[in-house]
Each structure stands twice: as structure tokens, then as C-alpha cells.
N, C-alpha and C positions, 0 to 999 in steps of 0.2 A: 503494499500500499504506498503510496506518494505521500510527500508532506502535504500537499494541496487537500486530496482525501483525509488525511488525517486531522489536517483543521478543520474540517466541518465535524465533528465530534461534538454532539449535544446531549446524547445519553449514556450514561455509562455508570451499572449498576457495578458495585462489587464483588458482589455473593461469589462470584465463580473468578474472580479474577487473582490469577496464582503468582501477582506481584508481591512481593516484600515487601512491609510498611519502611522498612529499613534499605530499599535501593536507593544507589546512586542518584543525584541526578531529580530526585522524586518528592515530592511535597505530598502526603498522605493526611487526608481528614475523614473523620469513620464518625459517625454518632445518627440520632433517629431523630426525624421531623414529629411533634403533635399538636394535637390541638391544645390551645392553652385552657380553656374551658373542663373540657371533658375528660384529657390524657389520654386520647384514644389517637392513635397512629394515622398520619396523614400518607396514603401512597401517590405517586406519579409526583409530588413536590419536585420542584423546577429548583436546583442551584446551579445559578449561573454567572461564570466569571467576569464581571462587567467592564464593554470595554473589545471583549471575545466572543465568539459561540462555543467555546469550552464549557461543562457543564455536568450536571447527572443528575438521576430523580432518584427521588426514594422510592424502595421498592415494596410490596404488597403490604410488607408492617412498617414500613416509614421509615427503614435504615437505608442507611445513603455510606459510599465509599467514593469518594475522592481524590483524584493521582493526580496532579499538577506539577510541568516544570519546574524548576527552580527559578525562572525568567519572570512566573506568576507571582513571585512571593508580594512584592508590595501592589497588588491589585485588590479588589474587593470581589465577594463572593453576593451574589443576591439571593434569597430564600422565597420563592413565589408561588401560591397558587391559588384557584379561581375559588374566592369565598372568602381568604384572609389576607390580613393584611402582613405586606411583605417586610423581611427585616436583612440587612447587609452587616456584614463582619471582616475586619482584613485577615488576608489570606495569612500575615505575620502574624496575627494576635494567636491563630488557630492549629499553626500547621502540627503536625505531631499531636494532636489529641483524637483521642481513640474510642470515646465515650459520650461524645456531646449529646445536650437534649438540645434540640431550638423547638421552642413553642410556637405556634401562629396564633395570635388573634382572630378570632371568627369577625366580619364586618358586614355590617348592614347600614343602608339607609332608605330614604325616601318614602317608608311605609306612611299611608295617612289612612283616614276615614274615607271609603268611598262607597258607592252604589255596587255589590258583587255581580248582578247583571252585566252593566255600564262594562263593567274591568274586565268579566268575562271577554268582550264582544270586544275590547279592545288587544286583551293578550292572544285569540283569538285569527285577531287581524295581523298580527304582526308572527305567530306561527307562517300565516299563509306567506308573510315575505319573505321568510328565513325561508322557505321552499320555493318559491319562485326566484330567490338567487342564490339557489346550491349552483346551477353550472356556471356560476358565476364564479362564486366564493373555494370552491372544491374542484379538484381534479376531473376535469368534462372529457379525458380522450385517454387512451389506456394506458395503462400502468401495470407494473410488479410491486407488492410490497415483499420484503423479507422481514421474518420477526422471530423473536423468542418466544417460546408457550411452552409453558409450566403448568402441570394438571396434576391437583393432590388430594386423594382420599383419603380419610381416618375413620376408627369407629372408636367403639367403648373397647377399651382394653386390649387395643393392636394397634403396631408401631403404623403409622402413616406410610402411604405409597405414592412414589413420584416419578411424574413422567416429564423429562425434559426433550423440549425438539427445536428443529431449526427450522422453519416452514413458509413457505413460497406460495404466492398469492398470484392470482392473472386474471386483472379484470375487464371484460374485451371493451366495454364501452366508459367505462371510467362514471362520476359518481352523476345518477340522475332518477327521479323516482321514476318504478314501474312496479309493471303486478310481479305478483311471487314469481311466479312458472318463468319468467323473461329474467328477472333478477340471479334464480338460482341457475340458470343455466349459461350466466354472462359470469359468473364471480366461479372461480377454481383455487383449487390447492392441491399442493403436494407435499411432505415432509424430506426432508435431506439429512438430516443427523438426529440420533435418539439418543436418548441416557437415561436410566432406567432406576430406581431403587434397591430394584429387586428383577433375577432372571424372568423371562416371559415362560409361565407355564399354563396359561391357558388361551383361548382362540378372544378372551375379553382384552385380554391384555395388551391385544397389539392394536385395539381400536383408537381411534384418536381421538374423537369428542370436540371436532373442533368446529362444529358446525353454529354450534350457539355464541360463538367469538363472533364470525359472519352476521348473525342474524343481531348481533350488541349493535352492530356499527349501524345507526337510527338513521344517518343520512344517506347511506347506499340502500339499504332494506325496509321493508314497509311493515305495517301492523305495530305501530308505534303512535306517539302523540305525533308525529308530522304529516300523517294520515288526514288529508284535510278534509275527504269524505265523510271520516266518521267524526268530524269535529265538534258534532251534537253530541257526544258520548261519553266527552271529556270537559268537567270543569276546572278552569284554571282559575288559578288566584296568585294575587301580587305579594312575593316574598322578600321584598325587595331590591336595590342597586347596590351595586357593588363597585368597587374599584380593582381592577387587576393591569398593570402595566401599564398607569396613569388614564385606562379607556375605561367608561361603564359599560355594567354587564348587567342585564335586567336578567333577577332569575326568577322561574314563572313555576309554582308547585301544580301538577294534575293528580288526577285523579278519574276513574273509572268509575259509574257506578254501577255497570253492569258489564262486568269483564265476557270478554267472547272472542271467539277463533280471529278475527276481525279486526280487535283492537290492542289484543294480546298475544297473537300469534300463537297461542295454545288452546284451547278448549276447557282443559282441566282449571284452568285461573279462577279463584273465587277472590284477589282482591287484588287491584295494579292502580298503583302511583307513582309518581316522584317527583323530580326537581329537573328543569333544562335549564341553562344557561346560555344566555344569549349576546354574545357581544353588541352593540347596539352602533356601532361604528358602520360595521359593514352587515348586520342580520345575519353571522355563521352561529352555528353553537358553538362552545368553546368543550361544553362538559354536559354529561345528563346522567341523573343516578334513578333508577329504576326498583323498587321495590316489589315482588312479588308474592302473593302464597298462591298453593295450589292445593290438589286434592289429591295429586300423583306427578310422580316425577318419572320423565322417561330418562333412563341412562346412557340412552344415543345419542340422544342431544333432538330439538324440536322437528329436524328433518326428515328422523329413523322413525320407525314404528319400531318397538321392543316386543319381541311376540315371548309369551310364557315367563314374562319378568316377576319376580315376587312383588307384592303388593307394598307400593310406596308411600308414605299420607304424610299429613303437617308439614309442607314442603315452604320452606321458607328463605326467600332467594334477594339476592340485593347488587346487581351490575351498575359497573360505575366505567362510563367510555368518555374518551378522554381525547381531543381534538387541539393540534397546534398548525401556525401558520409558518409556510416556508416560501422565501420570497412571497408571489403573490399570491398561491393555492394553498388552501388545508386541507391538512392531510392527517389521516387517523392515529394518534401517536400512542393510544395504550386500550386496553381495558380488563378489569378483570370483574370476575362471578365468584361470589362467595354462595354457598347455599348449603341447610340442613335438611334433612327429611329423616323421619322413622320408618323402619323396616323391622318388622315384627318386633319383636323387643329392643332392640338395636337402635342407636342413633347413631343417623350416620352425619358427614359432615365433607364436604369439597371446596376447592380453591381454585379455578383458572384464571390466568394472568397471560397475556397477550403485549409484546412491546414492539412496535413496528421500530428496526434496525435500520432499513434498506430500503431508499426509493427510487423508481426507476422509471419516469414516466419518458423518458428520449428516444429509448429502443427497448420496450419492453418485450418478455418473452413471451411466447403464446404456448400453451398449451391447455388442453382439454383437461374435462373430468374431475371428481374428489375424491382425496385418496384416503378412505376410511377405516382401510386396514392396513399397517403396515408390522413388517418382524427386521427392522433394521439391524443388522450388529450396530453395535457401539464402538467409534471412533474414538479411542481416548485421547489419542493425541490429539486429537480435533477439540474435544473439550476441556483437557489441563491447560492447552493456550486460549480458550475462547472468553471474551469478554463482550457483552453486550454495549454496544455503540449505534448510532446512526451516521449513517451516510447518504449523500443522493448521491445517481449516475447522471 
């Protein structure tokens, strides 16, 4: 990789880095980003070096590891995430820290007494404008994403099982609203590298579970709050405006009174609500958080049918989708999905995370289909030297 590409690093997780904290010509800063009010970890918080494009993003548990060259010792790092007050620190003041705890304060403003019906109409109009601007704000031509994917499951009295993978995505048309069938045909993916916490022992160990990541991209996929045809089914409410990187972001809470397949993508859903964060300057979605309760859980994902699977009940799921702007277009930067359900007498938990590490919209590679099953042998040399970062072709 040449120096030009290295300068484009904007996402760097330290969870798989094999670099030593004492490595020559490096500054190492480790810690966790949390909510100052609740103490809960904040995933996908950006730690960017001001004046450069270098930086890191916190992982699912708010943890981060920032590795910098000594030449950046006199620079500042800004910690920012939608919905929180930004925080800045001098690199030289925190270099070598291994247990930093950065607490960000939630921030809102501009909530007042309004007529609920009129308020809902205002935000439905804003949602419509978001959809109308998708072609202008997001990648509107064929592209490839390459990303890091992690899938973890656990149950009572059992060790967690983890699968990590490098996933390649090809979108034949780019971002636009279309029907479910068309979007399904236009979006393809395949697994390239895989690492597991234990050896494959049965067919289900080779299943990928990646379809739910694709459906969580609410800009590209339908059956969500951006579906104008289902606007009457959504109740919208102002949660206030926040400042993010100096610009105003409108936060809208939404709820579906009677969830259905057309509004939630799953016929078993019993409650469906969330919050969508809209950048007011260009009417683009920066973040979406969805809370789901369901009476059943499909371990294969929403686009497949599980046959003769055990009964799974009391499903609770939280989905967080993030977008970032690169040059003039927004792209999918990351998705996290956390869920719990009950199978018989056992409580089961799961977590998925996907982070885009490479974007190619210049000369994307064309491929077809979706790779639902893999039995790829682990390339240990690859994983020992792998670090999650972002680059643009």
C-alpha cells in the first residue's frame, strides 16, 4: 500500500492489531468512550486528528486504540459522535495512555410545545425530502464495499462463539429506493477471509447471517421509516436538534402503531420504533436507531426461511446504522445489531457488527449472487497482520 492510500486512513480498530504499544516511532492511545449520563459505551465514536484524515472509531463496546506517528505529537484529537458534545485533547498529553475513559455529554436543543398533528406533518415532509435527495447525497452508481464483519452468539453457561470475516459487496445500481425484489437482485455479497473461535462442526457453522446487515442499510433497502407509501403508519415526533461538527441535525422519533411486513420487513414483529438523525444542511441521514420486539426470531435472517427450527420467543433487537460523507457523497460506514431471545428455557444473545473498510465507485468489480454458506479455511497469516481501516479506490 502506497503512502497516498495510507493517508486516507479514517477508521482504525485496535482489536486485531498486532502492533506493540512500545513499537518505535508510534504513539499509542487506548481507552473507551462512554455516555456521561448513563455510563453506557458509545459505538462508532470518531476520534479524528484535527488537520488530517487520520483517526479511529470506537468498537461495539466503545473501546478504541489509536496508533499515530510521532510527527503528530503536537496535534489535537477530536472525539465526536452524533448526539453528543465533542471533546478535544492534545496528543502529547495523552500519549501512552492505556485506560482512558472519555465521557461525552448528550446534547439536544430546540424542543418546544407544538401541535402533535402539525408536528407529524412537518417531519413526514422532511422524510420525503430525504428520499428525494438520496440520488444527490448518496452513491448513485455501481460500487463495491469491502468490510469487516463480526458475528457473535452466546447462551447461558456456554462460551461465546465468534465468526469474523472480510466481506465484499457489489451494488449494481447504487443508492436508490426500489421494490424489495429489485433491491435483492441488485445487491450481492461474498466472503473472502474467515476466522472462527472454534472449528466448523456442522452445517450451521458455515452460514453467514449477513442478509440482516444489508437490510439494516435503510437508505438502500425498503420496509422502514423512509417508505413514503407507508407514511400514514408512522407516528413521528420531535426529539430535538443537536449540533454535530458545527452543523444542525434534526432527531425524529418514530413508532409504528401496528407493525406489518411492509413497515418492518418481518411479519412476526410486535413493536417497531426508533430515532432517525437527519443532517439539515443537505437532508441526509447520518444515523438510524431501530428498536424491535418480535414473537419469533429467524436465525437465518429475514431473507431466508428457517425450516424445523426450535421455537424462539421474546425477541428484542436494537439496530444502529451509521453513514459518513466522503468528498461529495455519503456511504454506509457501519452497522451494529444486538439481539436477545428465549429458546426453550435458555436465554440466547447475539451481536453483529459491520464496518466498511474500502469503497470503490471508480471501477467496481462485478459479481453475482449471495454467499449464504462458506467453508473457507482460515488464513492465519492474513489475520495476524490485519487491521480494520478505510481506504477509497
